[in-house]
N, C-alpha and C positions, 0 to 999 in steps of 0.2 A: 339478408339477416347476418348478424355479426358471427364471426367465427366462434366455435365452442371449444373450450380447453378441456382436455380429459377425455376418458373413454365414454362412448355412448353405452356400452355394455361392458361391465367389469367384473360381474359376478360369475359369469360362465367361463370355465376353463377352455382355452382354445384346443382344437384337435391337433395332435402332433403326428407326423408321419416320418418314418425313418428315411423315406425317399428324399425329403427336403435336405438340401445341402448348402445352406447359406453361410458364407464365411463372415467373420467379424466385421471386416471393413466394408462390407456390403449393407450392414444393418445398423450401424451405430456410428456416431461421431467421435472424433478424437477425445480422449479422456473421459468417456462415458464410463461410470463406475461399474456397471453390470451389463456386459454384452450378452445378447441372447444366445441361446443354445442353438445347435445346428437345425433343429426341427421346429423352431418357433416361427410360425407363419403369419402371426397376427400383426406383425410390424408392417404396416402398409395401408391398404384401403379396403373398405367393405365391412359392414355390421360389426361382429364382434372382433373381427380382425382388422378394424379400421381406426384410423384417426383422420376423418375428413369432415369438411362442413358441407353445407348445401351448395356452395359455390364451386366445390370441387377442389378447394385449396387444402393442401396438407397442413396440419397443425403439429405442434411440438409433441414428440413422442413422450408417452407416459410409461416409464419402466415398470410401474406396478400393474400394467396389463397382464404381466406374467404372474399367475397366482403364486408361484414358488417364490419369486422376488418379493411380492407383497406380503407373503407369510413370514419370510426371512426377516424383512425389516420391521414388521409389526412386533415380532418377538424382541429384536434389538432394541427398538424404542421403549418397550415396556421394561426390559431388563435394565436399561440405562436410566429409567425414570425421566426420560426426555420431557422437558416442561411443556412442549406443544403436542404431545402424543394424542391428547384428547381431540385435536383438530385434524389428525391424519385420517384421510379418507380416500382410498384408491379409486373409488367410483365417483368422486365429486367432480362436477363440471362447472365451468364459467365461461363468459364471453371474453373475447379479445378486448372489447371496449371496457369492460369492467376492469380488466387487468391494467390497461393503459392508465385509466383514471387512478387506480390504486398505486401504481408506480409513482405517478406525479405526487400523490399524497405522501408517499414514503420519502420522496425527494425533499418535500417541504418540511416534514417533521424529523427525518433521520439524517439525510445527507447534509441539509443546510446546517443543522446544529453541529454535525461533525466538523463542517468547515469552520463554524464559529470557534469551536474549541481548538482547532489547529491554528487559527488566527492567534489565540491566546499563547499557544506554543511558540509560534514564530515570532511574535513580538518580543517575548523574553529571551528567546534563543538568538535573535538576529540584531538586537539593538545595540550590541557591542560595537558592530561595524559602524554604526552611526555616531556612537559615543566617541570613538577614536578620532573622528573628523573634527571634534571640538577640543582637541588637545588633552584628551584623557591620559595618554601615555606620558605627556610632559608633566601634567598635574600630579601624577602618581609616581613620577621618576622611573618609568619603565622603558625598556629598550624594545626594539622590534623582536628580538629573541624572547624576551620576557612575554611579550604579547603572543608569539607563537606557542610558548610553553603553556601559557594560560589556556589557549585553545585546545592543546593536547590534553591537558588535565580535564577539561570539560568533556572532550569526546571520549576519553578513556573511561571516565566515570559514567558517561552515558552508555558506553558499550557494556560496562559491568553490570548495569542496572537492567539491561534489555530482558534477559532470561528470567531473573528473579521477579521482575515486574509482571512478566507474562504468566508466571506461575501463580502469583498473588491474584492477578485478574481472573484466572480461570477458576480459582478456589472461591473467591467472594463475589465474582461477577464484574465485568467491565463497567456496568452501570453504577457501581459503588466505587470501585477503585479509581476510575478516571477523574471524577470530580474531586476526590481526595488529592490525587496527584497535582491537579491544576491549582487548587487552593494552597497547597503547601509550597509549591515552587514560586507562586506569585509573591508570597510573603518574603521569600529569599531574594526574589528579583527587586522588590522594593528596597530591601536592606542595602543593595548596592549603591544607594545614594550616600551612604556613609563610608564608602571605600577610603582607606587612608594610605595604602601602599601595597607592596608586592604580596605580603602575606594575606591580607584581606581579599585581594584580587584573586589569588589562587584558591582561597578557601570557598568563596562564593561560586567560582567556576566549578569546583568539584561538587558542591551540594546541588547546584542547579542540574548538573549532569546526572547525578544519582536520582533526582526527583523526576526529571524529564524522560530519562531513559525507559523504553518500553511503551511510552504513550502511543506511538504510531502503530506497532502491532496490536496493541489493546484496541484501538479504534478500528483497525481492519477486522479483528475478530467480531466486534460488535456490528459492524456493517454487514458482515457475511451472514448474520442471523436474519436479515431482511431482503438481501438481494441475491439473484442468481449469479452464477459464475460468468456469464456473458455481460451482465450489467455491472458487476463489481469494478472491472478496470475503468469504465466510463465515470462511475461515481468517484473512484479514486483520483481520476484526472481532474474532477471538480474539486476534490480535496486538495490536490497539489497546486491547482491554480491559486488557492488561498495563499500559498507561499509567495507567489509573485504579487498577488493583490495586497498582501500584508506589506511587502516591500514598498509598493506605491503609497499606501496609506500612511505607513510610519515614516516614509520619507517626507511627506508633507507635514505630518505631525512633528517630526524632528526639526523641520524648518522653523516651526513656531516655537517649540520647546527650547531648542538651543539659543533662541534669542532671549531667553530668560537669564542668561549668564549675568550675575551681578545681583539678581533678586534674592534678598535675604542673605547676601554674601556667598551664594552658591554658584558653582559653575553650571552651565547649561546642561551638561551630561548628567549631573546629579538630579535635576528636575526631570530629565528624560527617564531615568531609571524608576524614579518614585511614581510618576503619573502613569507610565505604561504598565508598571507592575500593579497599580490599583485597578486599571482596566482589566487585566488578567484575573485578578481576585474576584471581580464582579462576574466574570464568565465561569470561574470555578464554582462559586456558590450557586449560580443559576443552574449549573449542570446537574446538581443533585435532583432537580425537579424536571429535567428535560430528557432524561435517558431512561426509558423503560427497559426492564431486563429482556423482554422478548415480545413478539407480536401478541401473545395471549395475556400480557401483563401490563397493558397500557392503562387500565382502569385503576384509579387510586383515589385517595380522599381529596386530593387537590385537582383531580381530573376524573370526576365521577362518570362521565360518559365514554372515557377512553378515546382512542383515535379511530377505531374501526367498529363496524357492526359484527355480529357473530358470523355472518357469511363472509365478510371481508377478512376476518381473522383466518378462516378456513382457506381463502384464496391465498393469503400471504404465506401461510404454512406449507400448503400442498404444492404451490409452484416452486418453492425453494427446495423442497424434498425431491420433487420429480426431476429437478435439475441436478441434484446431488444428494442422494439418499443418505450418505455418510454424515450429513450435517446434524442428524439426530442420534448419533451413537454415543453422545455424552450430554448430561444436562449442564445448564449454565451456571451451576454452583458446584461443579465436580472438579476436584483437584486432579492434576496430572500426576500419576504415579511415577516413581523412579524407573520402573520398567518401560512405561510409555515414553518417558523422557529419553532413555537409552535407545530405544528402537527408532525414535525419530531422529536422534543425533547420528546414528550409524546408517541412515537411509542415503546411501552414496548416490543414488539417482537424482537427488536434489543438489548435490555438491556443485554441478556446473552453474546452477543459478546463484549459489553463494559466491562462487568465484567471479561471476559477472558483477555481482553487488560489490565486491571488494575492489575491482579494477575500473569499472565503467564511469564512475563519477570523479575520479582523481583528476583527469585532465582539465576540468572546468573549475575545480575548487580553489586553487591558489588565486587565480584571477578574480573569483568572486570574493574571496577573503580580503584581498588587497585592493579592491576597486576604489574605496574611498581614500586610502593612503596613496594609491597611484595617481589619482585625480588631483589630490592636494599637491603632490610633488611636481605635477605638471603645470601648477600655477593657478588652478581653480579655487575659489573661495570655499570656506566651510559650507555656506548655505547653498551655493551652486552646486557643490559636489554631491549633496544629498538629493537635489532636484535632478541631476543628470543621471541618477540610477533608475529614474522612472521609465525611460523608454525601453530599456532591455527587459524590464519586468512585464511591460505590456506585451511586447513581442513573445516573451517567454510563455505567457498565458495562451497566446494564439497557437503557437507551434505545439505546445503540450496537448491542447484539445484536438487539434488536427491529427497529431500522431496517434492518439488513443482512438479516435474515430476510425482512422485508417485501419488500425489493428482489428477493431471490432468488425468493421464491414468486410474485411478480407479473411478474417479468422486466422490471421498470421501474426505471430508474436516475434519470432527471432529476427526475421529480416526487417520488419517494421521498426523494432527497437534499435536495430543496428544503425538506423539513420542518425541516431545521436552522435556516435563517434565519427561517423562520416561527415557530419556537419562541422564538428569542431576540428577536424584534421587540418583543412586549409588555414584556418585561423591560428592554430598553434605553429604551423609552418611559418606564417607571417610573423608571429611574435619572435620567433627564433632568428629569421633570416632577413627580415625587412629592416634596412638601416634606420628608418625613422621610428621603429617601435620603441616606445617609452621615452622618446625624445620630442617628437612632434605632437603637440597637445591634442588638437582635434582629430588628426589621423589615428592616433593611439585610442582616443575615445571611440571613434567609429569602429575600429577593429575589436576592441574589448566589448562593445555593445553587440556586434554581430555574434561574437563568440558566446556571450551570456544569453543570447536569444535562442539558444539551441533547443531542439525538441526533446524534452525531459522524458526518458523512458521508464522512470521509477514506477509510475502507476501500472504500467504493463507488467513489469517485473514482480511487483507485489501480488497482483491478481494471478499471475502465472504460477508463482510459488504456492499460493493458496490452492489453485486448481490441482496442481500436481501432487499435493499432499494427500488428498483424498480421505481425510479423516479429521475430526474436529481436534483431537489431541495432538496429532501430528501437525495439523495446521497452525495451532497456537505456537508450538515449538519452532517450526520451520520459519514462521514469520519473525520470531525473535532472532533465530540464527542468521536469517537473510539481513535483517537490520543490523545485527552485530557485525557482519561482514561489511556492510556500507559504512558503519562508524569506524571500523578498522581502516577502510580506505581513506576515510576523512582524516584520520590520524596521520596516516602516511603522507597525505597531501600537505600537511603542515611542515614537512621537512623538505619540501621541494624548493621553495624560495628561502635562501639563507642570507644572513647578514654579509658574509664574505662574497656573495654573488650579486650584490647590489652595484649599480642601479638597473642594469639591463637584464639580469637574471638569464644569461645565456646558458649556463649549465642547467638551470632549473627547467627551462623551456625545452632544451634538448631531451631531458628526462621525461617531460610530459609528452613529447612526441613519440618516444619509444613506447610509453604506456598507452597512448592512443592507438597505435598499431596492434599492441597486445590485446586491447579491448575488442577490436574488430575480429582478430583471430579467435577469441573466446566465443563470440556470438556464433561464428561459423562452426566451431567445434561443437557447440551445444546443439545446434540444428542437426548436425550429422549424428551426434550421439542419441538424441531422442528418436530419430527416424530408425536408427539401427535397433535401439531397444524395443520399439514397437513391432518391428519386423520379426525380431527374435520371439516375442510372445505370440504374435500371430501364428508363427510356425507351429509353436507348441499347442496352442489353443485349438487350432484347426485340425490338428492330428488327433484330438481327443474325440471320442464318440459323444453323441448327444447325452446319453446317460451319464458319462463321466463329467461333461460340462455341468449338467444339473446338480450332480452330487457336489462338485467343487463349490458352486454357488451357495449351496445349502449348508455345507459342513466345514469348509476351509476356514481356519482360524486366523490366518494372516490378515492384516489390516493395512490400510493406507495404500501407498503406491507400490508396495511389494506384491500385491495380489496379481495373479496371472491374468485375471479378467479386467485389468485396468490398463488404459492406454494414455501415454503422456502427451499433453498439449505442447505444441511447439510452433 
C-alpha cells in the first residue's frame, strides 16, 4: 500500500510527561520553524504518536500533530486572512503516490511557465551581447568604455528596482505584476531597433533595468506558494537552466537574424532587437492567463475546471504548510508595512548570504560579458562567434542541475555551493598566468568554455535565503536584498576589464583571482557562522522547561529567523 502523508490521529492531544527530555536536534531537522517541546513524545512511531505506514517506513513529520502548534497557526492564518486557510486541515491525509503525481502537475503548470517567463527576461537582458558581435558599437560610434557604462546603467537601474518591485508584487500579487513587467519591458526592448547613438543606448539600458528589476524575486515568491523548501531549489535549478537554454536558442536565432543585415536598410542587430522583443511581448500577454494567484484560485472564466480537484487543492496547501507553517502568515494581496521592511532589513543573520551574493558571481561575469568581443578579437567571424557560445551553455545546464541535485540529496548547501568558486579558480589562474591566454584562438576558447561551464550555485542560494527567512514578509524582502547584492556585484564586475588593461587584462584577471579566493572564504565563514548560531539557540532552548518552551511557541511575538525556536539551514 502507498505511504500515507499526515497523522492517522490528529484530534487527540498526546500525553506529555515531565520525564521526557528530548533535545531539539533529536526531534527536528535544520530550519524547522517550530521545534517540539521537551515532553512532546508523539514525534516518532505508534498510533497517535506515530507517523508510519503499513510497510514500516517513516513519513514526513507533520508539525500540526502538536495541538498547541495547530491552534497557534490556525489563529495566525485567520488573522492574516490567508487565502488558502479554508483548505488548512491538520488531520488531512494523502498518499505518497498522490503527492508525486500532483508535484508533476505543478511542474507542468507552474514551473514550466516560470521557465518560459524567465526565457522572456533573458532574451531581452542578454541579446546585447549578440548585438555587439554585429558591429553595434561601431554603428552607434560607441567605445568599449561606453559599452561598459551602458551595462552599469542597466545593472544599477535593475538594482534600484528590486525592492520597489517586490513591494508592488506583494501588494497587488505577483500573478498581476509579473505579466505587467514583461509586457512593458518587451515594448522597450523592441524600441532598441531605433537606437541612434550613445544617449538612446543609455536611455533604453536604464528603462529596461527599471522594468526588469525585481522579476526574479517576484517569481521566487510565486513559486514558493506551490513548492516545499526542499523542492524549491530544484525547481529554481530548472528555472536557471533556462538562462543557458536561452543562450543556445538565441545564439541560433541570432545566427539567422544577423544575416538580415541590409534588409530594409537595417543592420542585423536592429532586426534582432525587434523580433526578439516581439517574442517577449507574446509571453507577457500570455502570462496574464497563465499565473493563478494561489492553489485555491486556479478556477476562472477561461479555466472553469481549474488545475486541481478539491482534494488536490488540500494536498497542495497542507503539504506546503506542514513544510513551513509561516507561508500562511500573510495573504497574497497584503502589502509589506514599513515596520516589516525594517525588521527584515536589519536581520543580520541573513547578511552572510547577501555577502555571498555580492562576491560569488564576480569572477565569471567579465568573461561572460566579453565572450563575443573576445572571440571576435581572436579572429572568429560574427556568425561563428554566436555558435561557439552554445557548448558552454550546454555544459552550464548539466553542471547546474548536478550541483542542485547534490545539494538536495545531501541536504548540504554551503559546501556544495562552494564548488562554484573552486571550479573557476584554476581557470582564472590560467587566464592570468598562461602565456597563450587571449592570444591563441582555440586554446583561449577552450579555457573560456571550461570557465563558463561552472556549476552555478544561484538556485541553491536563492532557496537558502528563502528558507532562512522563515516568514512570508521577510522572504519577500530578503529575496530582493539578496538579488540587489547580486546586481551590485555585477556592477562591480563591469569595472574589472578596462580599456587601459587591453588586450590581455592582466590587472583585471589578478583582481578576479583575489575575489575568487575571497568567495571561498565567505562560504566557509557562512558555514561556521550558522553552525555557531544554531548551537547558541540550542543551548538556550534546551535550558528552558517544557512549559516555558510551550509558552514561547504560543505567545512570542518575534517573527522570521529571529525566533529562538528556528534553526538556520546551512
